[in-house]
C-alpha positions in Angstrom: -17.9 8.3 -0.3 -16.4 11.6 -1.5 -15.1 12.3 -5.0 -11.7 10.9 -5.7 -8.6 13.1 -5.6 -6.4 12.8 -8.7 -3.6 14.5 -10.7 -4.4 13.4 -14.2 -7.7 12.5 -15.7 -6.3 9.7 -18.0 -4.8 8.0 -14.9 -8.1 8.2 -13.1 -9.9 6.8 -16.1 -7.5 3.8 -16.3 -8.4 2.9 -12.7 -12.1 3.5 -13.2 -12.2 1.2 -16.2 -11.0 -1.7 -14.1 -13.1 -1.3 -11.0 -14.7 -4.3 -9.4 -18.4 -4.3 -8.3 -18.7 -2.1 -5.2 -15.1 -0.8 -5.6 -14.6 3.0 -5.2 -11.6 5.2 -6.0 -10.1 7.2 -3.2 -7.1 8.8 -5.0 -4.9 8.5 -8.1 -1.5 10.3 -7.8 1.0 10.8 -10.6 4.4 9.5 -9.7 7.7 11.0 -10.7 11.0 9.3 -11.4 11.8 6.1 -13.3 9.5 3.2 -13.4 6.2 4.0 -11.8 3.6 6.0 -13.7 1.1 6.4 -11.0 -0.4 5.0 -7.8 -4.1 4.5 -7.4 -5.9 3.8 -4.1 -9.4 2.3 -3.9 -11.4 1.0 -1.0 -10.1 -2.5 -1.9 -6.6 -2.3 -3.2 -3.4 -0.3 -4.3 -2.9 0.0 -8.0 0.6 0.7 -9.4 1.4 1.5 -13.0 5.0 0.4 -13.8 6.4 1.8 -17.0 9.8 0.1 -16.7 9.2 -3.0 -18.7 11.5 -3.7 -21.7 10.1 -2.8 -25.1 8.0 0.1 -23.9 5.6 -2.2 -22.1 3.6 -1.2 -19.1 2.2 -3.2 -16.2 -0.8 -2.3 -14.1 -0.4 -4.1 -10.8 -3.2 -4.6 -8.3 -2.3 -5.3 -4.7 -5.1 -6.1 -2.2 -4.5 -4.3 1.1 -4.5 -7.7 2.8 -1.3 -8.5 0.9 0.5 -5.3 1.9 3.0 -6.0 4.8 4.2 -2.5 5.4 4.0 1.1 4.2 6.9 3.5 4.9 7.9 7.1 4.4 11.2 7.1 2.5 13.7 9.9 3.4 17.3 10.6 3.2 19.2 10.7 6.4 19.1 14.5 6.6 15.3 14.4 7.1 15.3 11.9 10.0 12.6 12.9 12.4 10.6 14.6 9.7 9.2 11.6 7.8 5.8 13.1 7.4 7.4 15.7 5.1 8.8 13.1 2.7 7.5 12.9 -0.8 8.3 9.2 -1.2 6.7 6.1 0.2 7.5 2.4 0.0 4.9 -0.4 -0.1 6.1 -3.8 0.9 4.3 -6.9 -0.5 6.0 -10.2 0.4 9.7 -9.8 -0.6 8.9 -7.0 -3.2 9.1 -3.3 -2.2 7.5 -0.7 -4.5 8.9 2.8 -4.1 6.8 5.7 -5.3 7.8 9.4 -5.5 5.1 12.0 -5.6 4.8 15.7 -6.6 4.5 16.9 -3.1 4.6 15.9 0.6 0.9 16.1 1.0 0.2 13.4 -1.6 2.8 11.1 -0.1 1.3 11.6 3.3 -2.2 11.0 2.1 -1.2 7.8 0.2 0.7 6.5 3.2 -2.1 7.2 5.6 -4.8 5.6 3.4 -2.7 2.4 3.1 -1.8 2.4 6.8 -5.5 2.8 7.7 -6.3 -0.3 5.7 -3.4 -2.2 7.3 -4.4 -1.5 10.9 -8.2 -2.2 10.5 
């Protein structure tokens, strides 16, 4: 497997410190906007850091690909037909949807495509 792609070393290190045996990091992308700190992708799961907990608390949430029901590009109506150029994705797990905004369309597309690849295997 190739070296992981990442935006910030400290975020990569957080994911690396919690890897399971045989697990490998694919990418760790910094998220922008309220709530999510970053999105990590491994060969086994999606990892989300949520910074929106009361009292300056943070949650690191692991979602096995088998639990992901859908992955979507999120776009305003003006961009319909150009979803691959969106810098936002949504990951649906049960009744919960996690929206993540990235610093660039290429990162959103890569995250979307990695998750989708695991869903359709």
